[in-house]
OpenMM code with the backbone's topology and positions (N, CA, C; nanometers):
from openmm import Vec3, app, unit

residues = "MET GLY GLY VAL ASN LYS LYS GLU GLU THR GLY LEU LYS PHE GLU CYS PRO LYS CYS GLY LYS ILE PRO GLN GLU GLN VAL MET PHE LEU CYS ASN THR CYS ARG GLN GLU ASP LEU VAL GLU LYS GLU GLY LEU PHE ILE CYS PRO SER CYS LEU VAL PRO GLY GLU ASN PHE GLU CYS SER GLY CYS GLY SER LYS GLU VAL ARG LEU LEU SER".split()
positions = [
    Vec3(2.2364, 0.1744, 2.5865),
    Vec3(2.1965, 0.0427, 2.5565),
    Vec3(2.1720, 0.0295, 2.4151),
    Vec3(2.2438, -0.0331, 2.3308),
    Vec3(2.2279, -0.0377, 2.1926),
    Vec3(2.1303, -0.1600, 2.1621),
    Vec3(2.0508, -0.1401, 2.0504),
    Vec3(1.9486, -0.2443, 2.0032),
    Vec3(1.9361, -0.2473, 1.8618),
    Vec3(1.8687, -0.3407, 1.8331),
    Vec3(1.8382, -0.3465, 1.6848),
    Vec3(1.6893, -0.3026, 1.6657),
    Vec3(1.6683, -0.2067, 1.5796),
    Vec3(1.5352, -0.1713, 1.5602),
    Vec3(1.4706, -0.2486, 1.4533),
    Vec3(1.3628, -0.3142, 1.4850),
    Vec3(1.2920, -0.3974, 1.3789),
    Vec3(1.1583, -0.3271, 1.3376),
    Vec3(1.1594, -0.3284, 1.2021),
    Vec3(1.0256, -0.2626, 1.1473),
    Vec3(0.9075, -0.3643, 1.1567),
    Vec3(0.8090, -0.3177, 1.1896),
    Vec3(0.6809, -0.4056, 1.1941),
    Vec3(0.6357, -0.4149, 1.0489),
    Vec3(0.6287, -0.5385, 1.0087),
    Vec3(0.5859, -0.5526, 0.8694),
    Vec3(0.4393, -0.6198, 0.8803),
    Vec3(0.3572, -0.5585, 0.7815),
    Vec3(0.2369, -0.6189, 0.7624),
    Vec3(0.2291, -0.7383, 0.6658),
    Vec3(0.1217, -0.7995, 0.6528),
    Vec3(0.1270, -0.9077, 0.5541),
    Vec3(0.0886, -0.8685, 0.4037),
    Vec3(0.0819, -0.7389, 0.3988),
    Vec3(0.0358, -0.6739, 0.2689),
    Vec3(0.1687, -0.6786, 0.1683),
    Vec3(0.1298, -0.7114, 0.0495),
    Vec3(0.2501, -0.7136, -0.0492),
    Vec3(0.1899, -0.6289, -0.1704),
    Vec3(0.2818, -0.5531, -0.2254),
    Vec3(0.2517, -0.4716, -0.3327),
    Vec3(0.3501, -0.5012, -0.4498),
    Vec3(0.3029, -0.4807, -0.5781),
    Vec3(0.3849, -0.5026, -0.6922),
    Vec3(0.3681, -0.3821, -0.7791),
    Vec3(0.4925, -0.3307, -0.8166),
    Vec3(0.4935, -0.2174, -0.9151),
    Vec3(0.5358, -0.2733, -1.0517),
    Vec3(0.4860, -0.2257, -1.1560),
    Vec3(0.5206, -0.2876, -1.2909),
    Vec3(0.6598, -0.2585, -1.3314),
    Vec3(0.7183, -0.1433, -1.2816),
    Vec3(0.8552, -0.1226, -1.3103),
    Vec3(0.9536, -0.1738, -1.2094),
    Vec3(0.9231, -0.1455, -1.0833),
    Vec3(1.0147, -0.1925, -0.9669),
    Vec3(0.9956, -0.3189, -0.9085),
    Vec3(0.8870, -0.3972, -0.9448),
    Vec3(0.8769, -0.5394, -0.8911),
    Vec3(0.8001, -0.5214, -0.7596),
    Vec3(0.8294, -0.6337, -0.6704),
    Vec3(0.7622, -0.6229, -0.5542),
    Vec3(0.8216, -0.5169, -0.4655),
    Vec3(0.7369, -0.4425, -0.4031),
    Vec3(0.7920, -0.3375, -0.3049),
    Vec3(0.7202, -0.3359, -0.1762),
    Vec3(0.7929, -0.2908, -0.0688),
    Vec3(0.7357, -0.2863, 0.0650),
    Vec3(0.6115, -0.1814, 0.0743),
    Vec3(0.5362, -0.1935, 0.1654),
    Vec3(0.4285, -0.0956, 0.1894),
    Vec3(0.4823, 0.0452, 0.2147),
    Vec3(0.6049, 0.0559, 0.2777),
    Vec3(0.6512, 0.1874, 0.2961),
    Vec3(0.6842, 0.2653, 0.1699),
    Vec3(0.6897, 0.1903, 0.0493),
    Vec3(0.7268, 0.2606, -0.0608),
    Vec3(0.6024, 0.2805, -0.1571),
    Vec3(0.4905, 0.2639, -0.0930),
    Vec3(0.3524, 0.2834, -0.1593),
    Vec3(0.2835, 0.3881, -0.0932),
    Vec3(0.2280, 0.4853, -0.1775),
    Vec3(0.1520, 0.5941, -0.1387),
    Vec3(0.0005, 0.5772, -0.1825),
    Vec3(-0.0836, 0.5907, -0.0687),
    Vec3(-0.2245, 0.5795, -0.0858),
    Vec3(-0.2860, 0.6968, -0.1574),
    Vec3(-0.3572, 0.6895, -0.2663),
    Vec3(-0.4065, 0.8143, -0.3313),
    Vec3(-0.5608, 0.8416, -0.3396),
    Vec3(-0.6340, 0.7495, -0.2868),
    Vec3(-0.7802, 0.7529, -0.2988),
    Vec3(-0.8256, 0.8854, -0.2149),
    Vec3(-0.9007, 0.9681, -0.2897),
    Vec3(-0.9647, 1.0806, -0.2106),
    Vec3(-1.1141, 1.0823, -0.2412),
    Vec3(-1.1759, 0.9655, -0.2865),
    Vec3(-1.3022, 0.9640, -0.3126),
    Vec3(-1.3947, 0.8915, -0.2084),
    Vec3(-1.3328, 0.8107, -0.1262),
    Vec3(-1.4101, 0.7358, -0.0267),
    Vec3(-1.4164, 0.8107, 0.1018),
    Vec3(-1.5351, 0.7835, 0.1803),
    Vec3(-1.5344, 0.8484, 0.3213),
    Vec3(-1.4625, 0.7641, 0.4222),
    Vec3(-1.4211, 0.8319, 0.5201),
    Vec3(-1.3469, 0.7514, 0.6277),
    Vec3(-1.4468, 0.6484, 0.6769),
    Vec3(-1.5616, 0.6499, 0.6838),
    Vec3(-1.6378, 0.5349, 0.7471),
    Vec3(-1.6482, 0.4116, 0.6422),
    Vec3(-1.6113, 0.4331, 0.5210),
    Vec3(-1.6040, 0.3274, 0.4184),
    Vec3(-1.4745, 0.2385, 0.4470),
    Vec3(-1.3768, 0.2918, 0.5111),
    Vec3(-1.2610, 0.2306, 0.5232),
    Vec3(-1.2685, 0.0810, 0.5860),
    Vec3(-1.1877, -0.0055, 0.5312),
    Vec3(-1.1832, -0.1421, 0.5909),
    Vec3(-1.0503, -0.1685, 0.6359),
    Vec3(-1.0297, -0.2602, 0.7476),
    Vec3(-0.9018, -0.2851, 0.7908),
    Vec3(-0.8508, -0.4224, 0.7171),
    Vec3(-0.7300, -0.4161, 0.6652),
    Vec3(-0.6829, -0.5279, 0.5911),
    Vec3(-0.5409, -0.5490, 0.6435),
    Vec3(-0.5222, -0.6458, 0.7317),
    Vec3(-0.3819, -0.6775, 0.7917),
    Vec3(-0.3207, -0.5502, 0.8478),
    Vec3(-0.3911, -0.4800, 0.9212),
    Vec3(-0.3331, -0.3607, 1.0077),
    Vec3(-0.3338, -0.2366, 0.9212),
    Vec3(-0.3831, -0.2350, 0.7965),
    Vec3(-0.3853, -0.1176, 0.7184),
    Vec3(-0.5318, -0.0786, 0.6858),
    Vec3(-0.5631, 0.0454, 0.7087),
    Vec3(-0.6966, 0.0798, 0.6636),
    Vec3(-0.6998, 0.1329, 0.5149),
    Vec3(-0.7872, 0.0738, 0.4378),
    Vec3(-0.8003, 0.1033, 0.3092),
    Vec3(-0.9470, 0.1072, 0.2725),
    Vec3(-0.9839, 0.1738, 0.1672),
    Vec3(-1.1190, 0.1816, 0.1240),
    Vec3(-1.1492, 0.0629, 0.0273),
    Vec3(-1.2607, 0.0144, 0.0080),
    Vec3(-1.2984, -0.1031, -0.0776),
    Vec3(-1.2592, -0.0786, -0.2133),
    Vec3(-1.2565, 0.0335, -0.2718),
    Vec3(-1.2266, 0.0618, -0.4093),
    Vec3(-1.0803, 0.0411, -0.4364),
    Vec3(-0.9971, 0.0483, -0.3320),
    Vec3(-0.8573, 0.0342, -0.3473),
    Vec3(-0.8149, -0.1091, -0.3519),
    Vec3(-0.9110, -0.2007, -0.3163),
    Vec3(-0.8930, -0.3452, -0.3245),
    Vec3(-0.9007, -0.3988, -0.4679),
    Vec3(-0.9547, -0.3302, -0.5503),
    Vec3(-0.9712, -0.3577, -0.6981),
    Vec3(-0.8517, -0.2878, -0.7853),
    Vec3(-0.8091, -0.3397, -0.8861),
    Vec3(-0.7050, -0.2781, -0.9751),
    Vec3(-0.7510, -0.1340, -1.0227),
    Vec3(-0.6665, -0.0417, -1.0089),
    Vec3(-0.6923, 0.0929, -1.0439),
    Vec3(-0.5729, 0.1764, -1.0202),
    Vec3(-0.5945, 0.3079, -1.0028),
    Vec3(-0.4900, 0.3981, -0.9742),
    Vec3(-0.4869, 0.4487, -0.8373),
    Vec3(-0.5077, 0.3730, -0.7297),
    Vec3(-0.5213, 0.4274, -0.6059),
    Vec3(-0.3846, 0.4151, -0.5176),
    Vec3(-0.2858, 0.3343, -0.5895),
    Vec3(-0.1705, 0.3285, -0.5160),
    Vec3(-0.0584, 0.3870, -0.6025),
    Vec3(0.0534, 0.4358, -0.5516),
    Vec3(0.1621, 0.4998, -0.6328),
    Vec3(0.2896, 0.4498, -0.5684),
    Vec3(0.3765, 0.4167, -0.6546),
    Vec3(0.5270, 0.3708, -0.6240),
    Vec3(0.5910, 0.5093, -0.5928),
    Vec3(0.6494, 0.5106, -0.4731),
    Vec3(0.7294, 0.6300, -0.4332),
    Vec3(0.8761, 0.6231, -0.5088),
    Vec3(0.9117, 0.5044, -0.5578),
    Vec3(1.0470, 0.5030, -0.6193),
    Vec3(1.0290, 0.5471, -0.7759),
    Vec3(0.9271, 0.5068, -0.8450),
    Vec3(0.9224, 0.5417, -0.9850),
    Vec3(0.8136, 0.6275, -1.0244),
    Vec3(0.7035, 0.6487, -0.9421),
    Vec3(0.5991, 0.7329, -0.9685),
    Vec3(0.4868, 0.6525, -1.0336),
    Vec3(0.4975, 0.5301, -1.0500),
    Vec3(0.4003, 0.4471, -1.1349),
    Vec3(0.2616, 0.4393, -1.0446),
    Vec3(0.1454, 0.4555, -1.1174),
    Vec3(0.0137, 0.4672, -1.0543),
    Vec3(-0.0379, 0.3126, -1.0876),
    Vec3(0.0354, 0.2225, -1.1297),
    Vec3(-0.0168, 0.0936, -1.1612),
    Vec3(0.0193, -0.0140, -1.0608),
    Vec3(0.0462, 0.0393, -0.9373),
    Vec3(0.0878, -0.0494, -0.8363),
    Vec3(-0.0383, -0.1464, -0.7761),
    Vec3(-0.0094, -0.2738, -0.7667),
    Vec3(-0.1231, -0.3503, -0.7376),
    Vec3(-0.1032, -0.4120, -0.5817),
    Vec3(-0.2080, -0.4294, -0.5160),
    Vec3(-0.2064, -0.5072, -0.3893),
    Vec3(-0.2145, -0.6497, -0.4094),
    Vec3(-0.1244, -0.7178, -0.3733),
    Vec3(-0.1066, -0.8587, -0.4016),
    Vec3(-0.1833, -0.9544, -0.3015),
    Vec3(-0.1791, -0.9164, -0.1737),
    Vec3(-0.2325, -1.0127, -0.0659),
    Vec3(-0.3828, -0.9798, -0.0394),
] * unit.nanometer
topology = app.Topology()
chain = topology.addChain("A")
for resn in residues:
    res = topology.addResidue(resn, chain)
    for name in ("N", "CA", "C"):
        topology.addAtom(name, app.Element.getBySymbol(name[0]), res)
């Protein structure tokens, strides 16, 4: 029985300065400073509070830029 696989998309939007708007699947989470108990849930994704502010916590898997911003 053939079917169409649908990806579950979150409401999170990211923007890379080189690639433009990119899906969450192209974003790598880099923070190694926060503890697991510090994580907060944001639209189905667990991230640390420091990653909600601009910094170098997200990396674009397409171009390697560490200036990816969380838009939503």
